C-alpha positions, -999 to +999 in steps of 0.1 A: +103-049+086+081-068+062+055-062+035+019-052+033-007-057+006-040-040-001-067-052-024-101-040-036-093-003-036-115+017-060-101+051-070-069+067-082-032+059-075-032+085-047-060+066-030-038+035-031-009+055-017-031+068+011-043+033+020-007+020+021+003+050+043-025+042+067-015+006+069+022+016+074+012+037+104-007+008+119+024-014+116+046+013+134+067+017+103+081+050+092+081+045+054+070+023+026+082+015-009+059+002-036+069-032-048+041-037-073+007-023-081-019-032-107-055-026-115-082-046-133-115-036-117-099-027-083-064-019-072-040-044-057-007-032-043+022-045-023+048-024-004+079-030+016+080-014+051+109+005+067+114+020+101 
């Protein structure tokens, strides 16, 4: 279905997962899979979407 990215998330890895889950729902996708995630001051993550 495509990919989504989030940037600027402060918090824990579970906060990143929650943000990706929210974006996944908005895209009418059923599941996501982390492709990459890293943190310096804030989290940046990319995920692949699936129906």
